MOPAC internal coordinates of N, CA, C and O (Angstrom, degrees):
PM7 1SCF
backbone

  N    0.0000 0     0.00 0     0.00 0    0    0    0
  C    1.4787 1     0.00 0     0.00 0    1    0    0
  C    1.4329 1   108.37 1     0.00 0    2    1    0
  O    1.2310 1   118.21 1   -54.42 1    3    2    1
  N    1.2978 1   121.01 1   125.58 1    3    2    1
  C    1.4224 1   126.19 1  -176.97 1    5    3    2
  C    1.5730 1   111.06 1   -77.47 1    6    5    3
  O    1.2310 1   122.51 1   -17.46 1    7    6    5
  N    1.3122 1   112.79 1   162.54 1    7    6    5
  C    1.4759 1   118.66 1   176.39 1    9    7    6
  C    1.5386 1   115.79 1   -54.97 1   10    9    7
  O    1.2310 1   121.84 1   140.46 1   11   10    9
  N    1.3051 1   114.09 1   -39.54 1   11   10    9
  C    1.4830 1   117.43 1  -175.37 1   13   11   10
  C    1.5525 1   108.19 1   -67.54 1   14   13   11
  O    1.2310 1   119.30 1   138.31 1   15   14   13
  N    1.3752 1   118.94 1   -41.69 1   15   14   13
  C    1.4638 1   121.26 1   179.60 1   17   15   14
  C    1.4965 1   107.69 1   -66.04 1   18   17   15
  O    1.2310 1   118.00 1   138.86 1   19   18   17
  N    1.3563 1   121.42 1   -41.14 1   19   18   17
  C    1.4628 1   122.09 1  -178.49 1   21   19   18
  C    1.4749 1   111.27 1   -66.13 1   22   21   19
  O    1.2310 1   119.70 1   143.45 1   23   22   21
  N    1.3250 1   118.18 1   -36.55 1   23   22   21
  C    1.3915 1   125.88 1  -178.65 1   25   23   22
  C    1.5459 1   110.25 1   -66.89 1   26   25   23
  O    1.2310 1   120.78 1   133.77 1   27   26   25
  N    1.3212 1   116.12 1   -46.23 1   27   26   25
  C    1.4480 1   124.19 1   176.95 1   29   27   26
  C    1.4917 1   115.21 1   -59.74 1   30   29   27
  O    1.2310 1   120.56 1   140.55 1   31   30   29
  N    1.3260 1   116.53 1   -39.45 1   31   30   29
  C    1.4292 1   128.23 1   176.54 1   33   31   30
  C    1.5573 1   108.69 1   -64.53 1   34   33   31
  O    1.2310 1   123.24 1   126.63 1   35   34   33
  N    1.3763 1   111.40 1   -53.37 1   35   34   33
  C    1.4689 1   121.72 1   178.48 1   37   35   34
  C    1.4703 1   110.50 1   -53.86 1   38   37   35
  O    1.2310 1   117.84 1   135.27 1   39   38   37
  N    1.3581 1   121.71 1   -44.73 1   39   38   37
  C    1.4429 1   128.74 1  -174.63 1   41   39   38
  C    1.5037 1   108.79 1   -70.55 1   42   41   39
  O    1.2310 1   119.74 1   139.19 1   43   42   41
  N    1.3766 1   118.09 1   -40.81 1   43   42   41
  C    1.4280 1   126.41 1   177.25 1   45   43   42
  C    1.5820 1   109.27 1   -56.80 1   46   45   43
  O    1.2310 1   122.15 1   129.28 1   47   46   45
  N    1.2965 1   113.50 1   -50.72 1   47   46   45
  C    1.4562 1   117.99 1  -173.60 1   49   47   46
  C    1.5099 1   105.21 1   -66.24 1   50   49   47
  O    1.2310 1   119.69 1   136.44 1   51   50   49
  N    1.3207 1   118.20 1   -43.56 1   51   50   49
  C    1.4794 1   120.59 1  -179.75 1   53   51   50
  C    1.5016 1   110.94 1   -57.33 1   54   53   51
  O    1.2310 1   118.98 1   134.28 1   55   54   53
  N    1.1895 1   119.55 1   -45.72 1   55   54   53
  C    1.5739 1   125.57 1   177.03 1   57   55   54
  C    1.5314 1   111.19 1   -58.24 1   58   57   55
  O    1.2310 1   120.55 1   135.72 1   59   58   57
  N    1.3571 1   116.55 1   -44.28 1   59   58   57
  C    1.4162 1   121.48 1   178.83 1   61   59   58
  C    1.5730 1   108.94 1   -67.73 1   62   61   59
  O    1.2310 1   118.90 1   138.18 1   63   62   61
  N    1.2738 1   119.70 1   -41.82 1   63   62   61
  C    1.4202 1   122.46 1   178.00 1   65   63   62
  C    1.5130 1   113.89 1   -62.49 1   66   65   63
  O    1.2310 1   120.80 1   137.25 1   67   66   65
  N    1.3942 1   116.07 1   -42.75 1   67   66   65
  C    1.3850 1   119.45 1   179.46 1   69   67   66
  C    1.6275 1   111.79 1   -69.67 1   70   69   67
  O    1.2310 1   122.30 1   153.53 1   71   70   69
  N    1.3112 1   113.20 1   -26.47 1   71   70   69
  C    1.4326 1   116.90 1   178.37 1   73   71   70
  C    1.5599 1   107.62 1   -71.12 1   74   73   71
  O    1.2310 1   119.19 1   146.32 1   75   74   73
  N    1.3669 1   119.15 1   -33.68 1   75   74   73
  C    1.4215 1   122.34 1   173.59 1   77   75   74
  C    1.4299 1   112.42 1   -68.90 1   78   77   75
  O    1.2310 1   120.01 1   149.96 1   79   78   77
  N    1.3299 1   117.59 1   -30.04 1   79   78   77
  C    1.5048 1   121.49 1  -175.43 1   81   79   78
  C    1.4999 1   106.88 1   -62.01 1   82   81   79
  O    1.2310 1   119.67 1   131.67 1   83   82   81
  N    1.3492 1   118.24 1   -48.33 1   83   82   81
  C    1.4887 1   124.46 1   176.33 1   85   83   82
  C    1.5163 1   111.73 1   -49.97 1   86   85   83
  O    1.2310 1   123.80 1   128.54 1   87   86   85
  N    1.3422 1   110.31 1   -51.46 1   87   86   85
  C    1.4471 1   118.57 1  -178.42 1   89   87   86
  C    1.6212 1   112.26 1   -58.88 1   90   89   87
  O    1.2310 1   121.74 1   134.80 1   91   90   89
  N    1.2697 1   114.27 1   -45.20 1   91   90   89
  C    1.4215 1   122.91 1  -179.38 1   93   91   90
  C    1.5910 1   112.17 1   -60.78 1   94   93   91
  O    1.2310 1   122.26 1   140.40 1   95   94   93
  N    1.2501 1   113.28 1   -39.60 1   95   94   93
  C    1.4310 1   122.60 1   178.86 1   97   95   94
  C    1.5041 1   109.79 1   -63.27 1   98   97   95
  O    1.2310 1   121.41 1   134.28 1   99   98   97
  N    1.3064 1   114.92 1   -45.72 1   99   98   97
  C    1.4350 1   118.82 1   174.24 1  101   99   98
  C    1.4808 1   119.36 1   -55.55 1  102  101   99
  O    1.2310 1   121.63 1   143.49 1  103  102  101
  N    1.2775 1   114.49 1   -36.51 1  103  102  101
  C    1.3883 1   121.19 1   178.49 1  105  103  102
  C    1.5613 1   114.66 1   -88.53 1  106  105  103
  O    1.2310 1   120.74 1   179.97 1  107  106  105
  N    1.2330 1   116.18 1    -0.03 1  107  106  105
  C    1.5001 1   125.55 1  -179.55 1  109  107  106
  C    1.5581 1   110.74 1    64.13 1  110  109  107
  O    1.2310 1   119.79 1  -145.04 1  111  110  109
  N    1.2511 1   118.01 1    34.96 1  111  110  109
  C    1.4330 1   124.42 1  -176.53 1  113  111  110
  C    1.6266 1   104.84 1   -89.73 1  114  113  111
  O    1.2310 1   120.30 1   -77.72 1  115  114  113
  N    1.2158 1   117.03 1   102.28 1  115  114  113
  C    1.4983 1   119.24 1  -175.60 1  117  115  114
  C    1.5699 1   109.80 1   -86.02 1  118  117  115
  O    1.2310 1   118.28 1   170.58 1  119  118  117
  N    1.3140 1   120.89 1    -9.42 1  119  118  117
  C    1.4418 1   121.35 1  -177.03 1  121  119  118
  C    1.4881 1   110.50 1   -80.99 1  122  121  119
  O    1.2310 1   118.38 1   165.82 1  123  122  121
  N    1.3331 1   120.69 1   -14.18 1  123  122  121
  C    1.4926 1   120.66 1  -176.74 1  125  123  122
  C    1.5276 1   108.58 1   -73.22 1  126  125  123
  O    1.2310 1   122.58 1   -47.71 1  127  126  125
  N    1.3760 1   112.66 1   132.29 1  127  126  125
  C    1.4089 1   119.31 1   177.56 1  129  127  126
  C    1.5185 1   106.92 1  -128.79 1  130  129  127
  O    1.2310 1   119.88 1   -74.97 1  131  130  129
  N    1.3374 1   117.84 1   105.03 1  131  130  129
  C    1.4388 1   120.63 1  -178.90 1  133  131  130
  C    1.4812 1   114.79 1   -60.86 1  134  133  131
  O    1.2310 1   120.25 1   140.97 1  135  134  133
  N    1.2808 1   117.13 1   -39.03 1  135  134  133
  C    1.4780 1   120.38 1  -179.20 1  137  135  134
  C    1.5655 1   109.91 1   -65.15 1  138  137  135
  O    1.2310 1   122.19 1   136.74 1  139  138  137
  N    1.2972 1   113.41 1   -43.26 1  139  138  137
  C    1.4625 1   117.46 1  -179.89 1  141  139  138
  C    1.5972 1   109.52 1   -63.60 1  142  141  139
  O    1.2310 1   121.96 1   136.89 1  143  142  141
  N    1.3161 1   113.84 1   -43.11 1  143  142  141
  C    1.4474 1   115.22 1   179.51 1  145  143  142
  C    1.4888 1   114.56 1   -66.15 1  146  145  143
  O    1.2310 1   119.74 1   142.97 1  147  146  145
  N    1.3475 1   118.09 1   -37.03 1  147  146  145
  C    1.4203 1   124.13 1   174.56 1  149  147  146
  C    1.5214 1   112.29 1   -60.29 1  150  149  147
  O    1.2310 1   119.58 1   127.43 1  151  150  149
  N    1.3265 1   118.40 1   -52.57 1  151  150  149
  C    1.4854 1   122.79 1  -178.79 1  153  151  150
  C    1.5508 1   108.31 1   -63.78 1  154  153  151
  O    1.2310 1   118.95 1   134.83 1  155  154  153
  N    1.3591 1   119.61 1   -45.17 1  155  154  153
  C    1.4392 1   118.50 1  -175.74 1  157  155  154
  C    1.6075 1   107.13 1   -68.11 1  158  157  155
  O    1.2310 1   120.00 1   143.93 1  159  158  157
  N    1.3023 1   117.60 1   -36.07 1  159  158  157
  C    1.4766 1   116.27 1   172.63 1  161  159  158
  C    1.4687 1   114.96 1   -59.56 1  162  161  159
  O    1.2310 1   122.85 1   136.40 1  163  162  161
  N    1.2969 1   112.15 1   -43.60 1  163  162  161
  C    1.5273 1   117.35 1   178.42 1  165  163  162
  C    1.5322 1   110.07 1   -61.44 1  166  165  163
  O    1.2310 1   119.35 1   134.81 1  167  166  165
  N    1.3460 1   118.84 1   -45.19 1  167  166  165
  C    1.4745 1   121.33 1   175.61 1  169  167  166
  C    1.5129 1   112.04 1   -56.76 1  170  169  167
  O    1.2310 1   120.08 1   129.46 1  171  170  169
  N    1.3078 1   117.46 1   -50.54 1  171  170  169
  C    1.4591 1   122.53 1  -170.62 1  173  171  170
  C    1.5030 1   112.84 1   -72.52 1  174  173  171
  O    1.2310 1   120.35 1   144.57 1  175  174  173
  N    1.3327 1   116.94 1   -35.43 1  175  174  173
  C    1.5154 1   119.61 1  -169.24 1  177  175  174
  C    1.5526 1   111.96 1  -113.53 1  178  177  175
  O    1.2310 1   119.99 1   126.06 1  179  178  177
  N    1.3148 1   117.63 1   -53.94 1  179  178  177
  C    1.4997 1   119.68 1  -174.03 1  181  179  178
  C    1.5084 1   112.20 1   -66.01 1  182  181  179
  O    1.2310 1   123.05 1   132.72 1  183  182  181
  N    1.3521 1   111.75 1   -47.28 1  183  182  181
  C    1.5565 1   116.67 1  -172.80 1  185  183  182
  C    1.4853 1   110.30 1   -60.07 1  186  185  183
  O    1.2310 1   120.44 1   141.78 1  187  186  185
  N    1.2994 1   116.77 1   -38.22 1  187  186  185
  C    1.4684 1   122.27 1   178.43 1  189  187  186
  C    1.5121 1   112.43 1   -61.60 1  190  189  187
  O    1.2310 1   119.75 1   138.60 1  191  190  189
  N    1.3633 1   118.09 1   -41.40 1  191  190  189
  C    1.4056 1   122.70 1  -174.27 1  193  191  190
  C    1.5618 1   104.92 1   -80.56 1  194  193  191
  O    1.2310 1   118.71 1   137.65 1  195  194  193
  N    1.2807 1   120.06 1   -42.35 1  195  194  193
  C    1.4904 1   123.75 1  -177.24 1  197  195  194
  C    1.5294 1   111.62 1   -61.68 1  198  197  195
  O    1.2310 1   120.55 1   131.05 1  199  198  197
  N    1.3388 1   116.56 1   -48.95 1  199  198  197
  C    1.4773 1   123.29 1   176.13 1  201  199  198
  C    1.4844 1   112.80 1    76.50 1  202  201  199
  O    1.2310 1   119.78 1   160.70 1  203  202  201
  N    1.2030 1   118.02 1   -19.30 1  203  202  201
  C    1.4593 1   123.23 1  -175.00 1  205  203  202
  C    1.5039 1   110.89 1   -82.43 1  206  205  203
  O    1.2310 1   119.86 1   -52.52 1  207  206  205
  N    1.3281 1   117.87 1   127.48 1  207  206  205
  C    1.4438 1   123.14 1  -177.11 1  209  207  206
  C    1.5618 1   109.29 1   -81.01 1  210  209  207
  O    1.2310 1   122.34 1   -40.22 1  211  210  209
  N    1.2358 1   113.12 1   139.78 1  211  210  209
  C    1.5446 1   114.79 1   178.36 1  213  211  210
  C    1.5449 1   110.23 1   -68.67 1  214  213  211
  O    1.2310 1   121.43 1   -46.54 1  215  214  213
  N    1.3491 1   114.86 1   133.46 1  215  214  213
  C    1.4550 1   121.07 1  -171.69 1  217  215  214
  C    1.5563 1   107.07 1   -83.67 1  218  217  215
  O    1.2310 1   119.05 1   178.95 1  219  218  217
  N    1.3309 1   119.43 1    -1.05 1  219  218  217
  C    1.4690 1   116.69 1   179.05 1  221  219  218
  C    1.4003 1   115.08 1  -111.65 1  222  221  219
  O    1.2310 1   121.32 1   -15.32 1  223  222  221
  N    1.3484 1   115.08 1   164.68 1  223  222  221
  C    1.5256 1   120.96 1   169.81 1  225  223  222
  C    1.4703 1   109.35 1  -123.33 1  226  225  223
  O    1.2310 1   117.44 1   -52.09 1  227  226  225
  N    1.3441 1   122.48 1   127.91 1  227  226  225
  C    1.4662 1   127.08 1     3.21 1  229  227  226
  C    1.5678 1   109.53 1   -69.39 1  230  229  227
  O    1.2310 1   119.63 1   -23.78 1  231  230  229
  N    1.2975 1   118.31 1   156.22 1  231  230  229
  C    1.4395 1   120.40 1   173.46 1  233  231  230
  C    1.4791 1   114.00 1   -51.22 1  234  233  231
  O    1.2310 1   119.38 1   -22.60 1  235  234  233
  N    1.3387 1   118.78 1   157.40 1  235  234  233
  C    1.4552 1   123.30 1  -173.41 1  237  235  234
  C    1.5568 1   113.54 1   -57.01 1  238  237  235
  O    1.2310 1   120.74 1   140.51 1  239  238  237
  N    1.3107 1   116.20 1   -39.49 1  239  238  237
  C    1.4350 1   124.05 1  -178.72 1  241  239  238
  C    1.5513 1   110.19 1   -69.51 1  242  241  239
  O    1.2310 1   120.76 1   138.23 1  243  242  241
  N    1.2651 1   116.15 1   -41.77 1  243  242  241
  C    1.4957 1   122.33 1   179.54 1  245  243  242
  C    1.5420 1   104.78 1   -68.64 1  246  245  243
  O    1.2310 1   119.46 1   135.16 1  247  246  245
  N    1.2944 1   118.63 1   -44.84 1  247  246  245
  C    1.4890 1   121.23 1   177.64 1  249  247  246
  C    1.4773 1   109.62 1   -53.51 1  250  249  247
  O    1.2310 1   121.75 1   132.58 1  251  250  249
  N    1.2909 1   114.25 1   -47.42 1  251  250  249
  C    1.5353 1   118.27 1  -177.43 1  253  251  250
  C    1.5328 1   107.90 1   -59.79 1  254  253  251
  O    1.2310 1   118.55 1   131.07 1  255  254  253
  N    1.2874 1   120.38 1   -48.93 1  255  254  253
  C    1.5113 1   124.55 1  -175.81 1  257  255  254
  C    1.5096 1   105.83 1   -58.81 1  258  257  255
  O    1.2310 1   120.09 1   134.07 1  259  258  257
  N    1.3109 1   117.44 1   -45.93 1  259  258  257
  C    1.4875 1   117.04 1  -177.78 1  261  259  258
  C    1.5091 1   115.11 1   -67.11 1  262  261  259
  O    1.2310 1   122.81 1   148.87 1  263  262  261
  N    1.3430 1   112.23 1   -31.13 1  263  262  261
  C    1.4297 1   118.15 1   179.40 1  265  263  262
  C    1.5557 1   113.70 1   -69.85 1  266  265  263
  O    1.2310 1   123.20 1   140.12 1  267  266  265
  N    1.4182 1   111.47 1   -39.88 1  267  266  265
  C    1.4340 1   119.38 1   174.03 1  269  267  266
  C    1.4656 1   112.53 1   -62.78 1  270  269  267
  O    1.2310 1   119.67 1   135.56 1  271  270  269
  N    1.3800 1   118.24 1   -44.44 1  271  270  269
  C    1.4347 1   118.82 1  -174.12 1  273  271  270
  C    1.5434 1   109.94 1   -70.92 1  274  273  271
  O    1.2310 1   120.25 1   149.13 1  275  274  273
  N    1.3375 1   117.12 1   -30.87 1  275  274  273
  C    1.5053 1   120.53 1  -174.23 1  277  275  274
  C    1.6004 1   107.86 1   -84.61 1  278  277  275
  O    1.2310 1   118.82 1   142.55 1  279  278  277
  N    1.3069 1   119.85 1   -37.45 1  279  278  277
  C    1.4734 1   121.12 1  -170.69 1  281  279  278
  C    1.4415 1   116.16 1  -119.69 1  282  281  279
  O    1.2310 1   118.22 1   179.75 1  283  282  281
  N    1.3269 1   121.01 1    -0.25 1  283  282  281
  C    1.4673 1   124.14 1  -178.21 1  285  283  282
  C    1.5485 1   114.38 1    84.27 1  286  285  283
  O    1.2310 1   121.21 1     3.23 1  287  286  285
  N    1.2473 1   115.28 1  -176.77 1  287  286  285
  C    1.4912 1   121.07 1  -167.62 1  289  287  286
  C    1.5387 1   110.25 1   -71.01 1  290  289  287
  O    1.2310 1   119.16 1   132.70 1  291  290  289
  N    1.2285 1   119.20 1   -47.30 1  291  290  289
  C    1.4671 1   123.74 1   179.28 1  293  291  290
  C    1.4958 1   115.39 1   -57.33 1  294  293  291
  O    1.2310 1   122.86 1   115.43 1  295  294  293
  N    1.3785 1   112.13 1   -64.57 1  295  294  293
  C    1.4855 1   117.96 1  -177.44 1  297  295  294
  C    1.5273 1   110.71 1   -72.23 1  298  297  295
  O    1.2310 1   119.15 1   150.95 1  299  298  297
  N    1.3613 1   119.22 1   -29.05 1  299  298  297
  C    1.4688 1   117.93 1   173.09 1  301  299  298
  C    1.5330 1   110.43 1   -62.81 1  302  301  299
  O    1.2310 1   119.55 1   138.75 1  303  302  301
  N    1.4205 1   118.47 1   -41.25 1  303  302  301
  C    1.5067 1   122.44 1   178.98 1  305  303  302
  C    1.5860 1   106.49 1   -63.20 1  306  305  303
  O    1.2310 1   122.22 1   134.66 1  307  306  305
  N    1.2708 1   113.35 1   -45.34 1  307  306  305
  C    1.5492 1   112.58 1  -175.42 1  309  307  306
  C    1.5181 1   110.18 1   -66.00 1  310  309  307
  O    1.2310 1   120.63 1   142.43 1  311  310  309
  N    1.3772 1   116.39 1   -37.57 1  311  310  309
  C    1.4918 1   116.14 1   178.50 1  313  311  310
  C    1.5225 1   111.28 1   -66.60 1  314  313  311
  O    1.2310 1   120.75 1   144.24 1  315  314  313
  N    1.3313 1   116.17 1   -35.76 1  315  314  313
  C    1.4594 1   120.74 1  -174.64 1  317  315  314
  C    1.5582 1   108.46 1   -70.20 1  318  317  315
  O    1.2310 1   118.76 1   140.97 1  319  318  317
  N    1.2895 1   119.97 1   -39.03 1  319  318  317
  C    1.4628 1   126.86 1   178.26 1  321  319  318
  C    1.5044 1   103.63 1   -66.32 1  322  321  319
  O    1.2310 1   119.36 1   132.27 1  323  322  321
  N    1.3614 1   118.83 1   -47.73 1  323  322  321
  C    1.5157 1   119.16 1  -178.68 1  325  323  322
  C    1.5632 1   110.97 1   -60.66 1  326  325  323
  O    1.2310 1   121.02 1   142.44 1  327  326  325
  N    1.3280 1   115.65 1   -37.56 1  327  326  325
  C    1.5057 1   117.98 1  -179.04 1  329  327  326
  C    1.5304 1   106.86 1   -64.37 1  330  329  327
  O    1.2310 1   119.16 1   133.94 1  331  330  329
  N    1.3055 1   119.20 1   -46.06 1  331  330  329
  C    1.4761 1   123.95 1  -177.16 1  333  331  330
  C    1.5270 1   108.41 1   -61.18 1  334  333  331
  O    1.2310 1   119.55 1   141.87 1  335  334  333
  N    1.3353 1   118.47 1   -38.13 1  335  334  333
  C    1.4562 1   120.01 1  -177.11 1  337  335  334
  C    1.5043 1   110.56 1   -73.22 1  338  337  335
  O    1.2310 1   120.07 1   133.61 1  339  338  337
  N    1.3417 1   117.47 1   -46.39 1  339  338  337
  C    1.4585 1   116.37 1  -175.43 1  341  339  338
  C    1.6105 1   115.38 1   -89.75 1  342  341  339
  O    1.2310 1   121.90 1  -173.98 1  343  342  341
  N    1.3681 1   113.97 1     6.02 1  343  342  341
  C    1.4805 1   116.65 1   174.16 1  345  343  342
  C    1.4783 1   111.01 1   -65.58 1  346  345  343
  O    1.2310 1   122.74 1   -50.97 1  347  346  345
  N    1.3312 1   112.35 1   129.03 1  347  346  345
  C    1.4555 1   114.36 1   177.00 1  349  347  346
  C    1.4806 1   119.28 1   132.61 1  350  349  347
  O    1.2310 1   118.28 1    33.85 1  351  350  349
  N    1.2877 1   120.88 1  -146.15 1  351  350  349
  C    1.5038 1   122.62 1  -168.93 1  353  351  350
  C    1.5392 1   108.93 1   -71.17 1  354  353  351
  O    1.2310 1   119.15 1   143.87 1  355  354  353
  N    1.2676 1   119.22 1   -36.13 1  355  354  353
  C    1.5165 1   114.25 1  -176.91 1  357  355  354
  C    1.5336 1   111.57 1   -70.35 1  358  357  355
  O    1.2310 1   120.87 1   158.66 1  359  358  357
  N    1.3667 1   115.94 1   -21.34 1  359  358  357
  C    1.4763 1   121.75 1   177.00 1  361  359  358
  C    1.5814 1   109.54 1   -69.12 1  362  361  359
  O    1.2310 1   121.96 1   148.35 1  363  362  361
  N    1.2550 1   113.86 1   -31.65 1  363  362  361
  C    1.5340 1   117.24 1  -179.87 1  365  363  362
  C    1.5005 1   113.84 1   -57.47 1  366  365  363
  O    1.2310 1   120.35 1   152.75 1  367  366  365
  N    1.3721 1   116.93 1   -27.25 1  367  366  365
  C    1.4521 1   121.11 1  -174.14 1  369  367  366
  C    1.4898 1   108.30 1   -79.38 1  370  369  367
  O    1.2310 1   117.94 1   158.03 1  371  370  369
  N    1.3152 1   121.54 1   -21.97 1  371  370  369
  C    1.4894 1   122.23 1  -175.78 1  373  371  370
  C    1.4541 1   116.58 1  -115.00 1  374  373  371
  O    1.2310 1   119.90 1   164.03 1  375  374  373
  N    1.3101 1   117.79 1   -15.97 1  375  374  373
  C    1.4451 1   121.98 1  -173.80 1  377  375  374
  C    1.5913 1   113.79 1  -116.62 1  378  377  375
  O    1.2310 1   118.65 1   -39.75 1  379  378  377
  N    1.2739 1   120.17 1   140.25 1  379  378  377
  C    1.5236 1   119.63 1  -179.66 1  381  379  378
  C    1.4421 1   108.46 1   -71.16 1  382  381  379
  O    1.2310 1   121.91 1   -21.02 1  383  382  381
  N    1.3510 1   113.95 1   158.98 1  383  382  381
  C    1.4920 1   123.26 1   172.70 1  385  383  382
  C    1.5092 1   109.34 1  -100.20 1  386  385  383
  O    1.2310 1   121.56 1   -37.48 1  387  386  385
  N    1.3307 1   114.62 1   142.52 1  387  386  385
  C    1.4487 1   119.58 1   174.60 1  389  387  386
  C    1.5079 1   107.67 1  -129.06 1  390  389  387
  O    1.2310 1   121.61 1   -16.09 1  391  390  389
  N    1.3199 1   114.52 1   163.91 1  391  390  389
  C    1.4400 1   122.97 1  -179.69 1  393  391  390
  C    1.4998 1   107.84 1  -101.65 1  394  393  391
  O    1.2310 1   120.64 1   -62.31 1  395  394  393
  N    1.3876 1   116.39 1   117.69 1  395  394  393
  C    1.4869 1   121.71 1  -172.86 1  397  395  394
  C    1.5026 1   106.94 1  -136.34 1  398  397  395
  O    1.2310 1   118.74 1   -54.96 1  399  398  397
  N    1.3124 1   120.00 1   125.04 1  399  398  397
  C    1.4100 1   130.96 1   178.99 1  401  399  398
  C    1.6222 1   110.42 1    42.03 1  402  401  399
  O    1.2310 1   121.33 1  -131.36 1  403  402  401
  N    1.2552 1   115.07 1    48.64 1  403  402  401
  C    1.4864 1   118.89 1   175.47 1  405  403  402
  C    1.5419 1   117.65 1    86.00 1  406  405  403
  O    1.2310 1   123.19 1  -178.74 1  407  406  405
  N    1.3389 1   111.48 1     1.26 1  407  406  405
  C    1.4908 1   115.15 1  -179.80 1  409  407  406
  C    1.5690 1   112.10 1  -132.44 1  410  409  407
  O    1.2310 1   121.55 1   -22.83 1  411  410  409
  N    1.2609 1   114.64 1   157.17 1  411  410  409
  C    1.4008 1   123.57 1   174.17 1  413  411  410
  C    1.6138 1   110.24 1   -78.54 1  414  413  411
  O    1.2310 1   120.04 1   -52.22 1  415  414  413
  N    1.2032 1   117.53 1   127.78 1  415  414  413
  C    1.5006 1   120.65 1  -178.60 1  417  415  414
  C    1.4878 1   111.52 1  -125.06 1  418  417  415
  O    1.2310 1   117.96 1   -30.95 1  419  418  417
  N    1.2604 1   121.49 1   149.05 1  419  418  417
  C    1.5119 1   124.77 1   169.33 1  421  419  418
  C    1.5577 1   105.99 1   -78.75 1  422  421  419
  O    1.2310 1   122.15 1   -58.39 1  423  422  421
  N    1.3709 1   113.49 1   121.61 1  423  422  421
  C    1.4518 1   117.82 1   176.13 1  425  423  422
  C    1.4815 1   109.26 1   -81.43 1  426  425  423
  O    1.2310 1   120.53 1   -66.19 1  427  426  425
  N    1.2793 1   116.59 1   113.81 1  427  426  425
  C    1.5872 1   125.57 1  -174.85 1  429  427  426
  C    1.4810 1   108.57 1  -147.46 1  430  429  427
  O    1.2310 1   119.14 1  -106.78 1  431  430  429
  N    1.4507 1   119.25 1    73.22 1  431  430  429
  C    1.4317 1   119.09 1   175.87 1  433  431  430
  C    1.5630 1   111.02 1   -82.93 1  434  433  431
  O    1.2310 1   120.77 1    -8.71 1  435  434  433
  N    1.2358 1   116.13 1   171.29 1  435  434  433
  C    1.4102 1   125.11 1  -175.53 1  437  435  434
  C    1.6121 1   109.20 1   -55.92 1  438  437  435
  O    1.2310 1   121.61 1   136.60 1  439  438  437
  N    1.3596 1   114.52 1   -43.40 1  439  438  437
  C    1.4441 1   121.03 1  -178.65 1  441  439  438
  C    1.4587 1   111.94 1   -58.19 1  442  441  439
  O    1.2310 1   118.41 1   150.09 1  443  442  441
  N    1.3099 1   120.63 1   -29.91 1  443  442  441
  C    1.5142 1   122.90 1   179.41 1  445  443  442
  C    1.5450 1   110.30 1   -76.84 1  446  445  443
  O    1.2310 1   120.00 1   172.99 1  447  446  445
  N    1.3743 1   117.61 1    -7.01 1  447  446  445
  C    1.4823 1   118.09 1  -179.90 1  449  447  446
  C    1.4921 1   114.56 1  -117.93 1  450  449  447
  O    1.2310 1   119.93 1   179.51 1  451  450  449
  N    1.4149 1   117.74 1    -0.49 1  451  450  449
  C    1.3335 1   116.78 1   176.25 1  453  451  450
  C    1.6151 1   116.01 1  -127.86 1  454  453  451
  O    1.2310 1   122.78 1  -169.30 1  455  454  453
  N    1.3258 1   112.27 1    10.70 1  455  454  453
  C    1.4661 1   116.93 1  -172.76 1  457  455  454
  C    1.5112 1   111.77 1   -63.67 1  458  457  455
  O    1.2310 1   119.74 1   151.42 1  459  458  457
  N    1.2308 1   118.09 1   -28.58 1  459  458  457
  C    1.5000 1   123.60 1  -179.25 1  461  459  458
  C    1.4397 1   115.62 1   -72.95 1  462  461  459
  O    1.2310 1   119.51 1   171.96 1  463  462  461
  N    1.4199 1   118.54 1    -8.04 1  463  462  461
  C    1.4123 1   120.78 1  -177.01 1  465  463  462
  C    1.5822 1   110.73 1   -83.53 1  466  465  463
  O    1.2310 1   120.63 1   159.92 1  467  466  465
  N    1.3710 1   116.40 1   -20.08 1  467  466  465
  C    1.3429 1   120.84 1  -173.40 1  469  467  466
  C    1.4921 1   112.39 1  -104.93 1  470  469  467
  O    1.2310 1   120.73 1   -28.10 1  471  470  469
  N    1.3590 1   116.20 1   151.90 1  471  470  469
  C    1.4591 1   118.21 1   177.81 1  473  471  470
  C    1.4489 1   103.18 1   -82.44 1  474  473  471
  O    1.2310 1   118.12 1   -38.88 1  475  474  473
  N    1.3881 1   121.19 1   141.12 1  475  474  473
  C    1.4312 1   122.43 1   179.03 1  477  475  474
  C    1.5180 1   107.70 1   -66.34 1  478  477  475
  O    1.2310 1   120.90 1   -37.07 1  479  478  477
  N    1.3055 1   115.89 1   142.93 1  479  478  477
  C    1.4906 1   117.37 1   176.67 1  481  479  478
  C    1.5445 1   108.22 1   -75.27 1  482  481  479
  O    1.2310 1   122.78 1   -36.48 1  483  482  481
  N    1.3497 1   112.27 1   143.52 1  483  482  481
  C    1.3738 1   118.13 1   178.39 1  485  483  482
  C    1.4971 1   112.73 1   -72.81 1  486  485  483
  O    1.2310 1   120.18 1   -49.76 1  487  486  485
  N    1.2385 1   117.27 1   130.24 1  487  486  485
  C    1.4767 1   120.85 1  -178.33 1  489  487  486
  C    1.4826 1   108.66 1  -107.28 1  490  489  487
  O    1.2310 1   121.94 1   -57.91 1  491  490  489
  N    1.3267 1   113.89 1   122.09 1  491  490  489
  C    1.4574 1   116.10 1  -179.53 1  493  491  490
  C    1.5428 1   106.79 1  -112.20 1  494  493  491
  O    1.2310 1   118.66 1   -22.35 1  495  494  493
  N    1.3156 1   120.15 1   157.65 1  495  494  493
  C    1.4060 1   118.59 1   171.20 1  497  495  494
  C    1.4052 1   113.13 1   -67.17 1  498  497  495
  O    1.2310 1   120.60 1   -24.51 1  499  498  497
  N    1.4106 1   116.46 1   155.49 1  499  498  497
  C    1.4611 1   121.85 1  -171.67 1  501  499  498
  C    1.4934 1   110.22 1   -57.32 1  502  501  499
  O    1.2310 1   116.37 1   142.34 1  503  502  501
  N    1.2799 1   124.49 1   -37.66 1  503  502  501
  C    1.4496 1   126.81 1  -170.35 1  505  503  502
  C    1.4923 1   105.00 1   -73.67 1  506  505  503
  O    1.2310 1   113.37 1   162.91 1  507  506  505
  N    1.3087 1   130.15 1   -17.09 1  507  506  505
  C    1.4454 1   129.06 1   177.79 1  509  507  506
  C    1.4233 1   115.42 1   -81.36 1  510  509  507
  O    1.2310 1   118.87 1   166.41 1  511  510  509
  N    1.2841 1   119.76 1   -13.59 1  511  510  509
  C    1.4069 1   122.33 1  -176.65 1  513  511  510
  C    1.5268 1   114.92 1   -72.26 1  514  513  511
  O    1.2310 1   120.10 1   180.00 1  515  514  513

């Protein structure tokens, strides 16, 4: 399954989940989590059809959950789309490889993709504190 097909399916599920979000708010249902529904739907349905294993660690769906938790829905979504776009051969030139469950994987955690958003903490020698 090509990237375009995966992206269209991903986008369709997201739109459906966002539609349910509005309905859930009307009913005052606070237990509804559109991101969780989207990711679990991807795990249950798309991954089985796609059959292709994610070449990165953490896997793409786990990366997405971590990005949503750390940065919220909008930035989490953008980081997930970015991950799906840059997944593959070009990432091999900038990310290290690790051995995970018997396979070589591209090590690409959320922290490797958002480090430039934050100002570096000033580090003072111990005697200055």
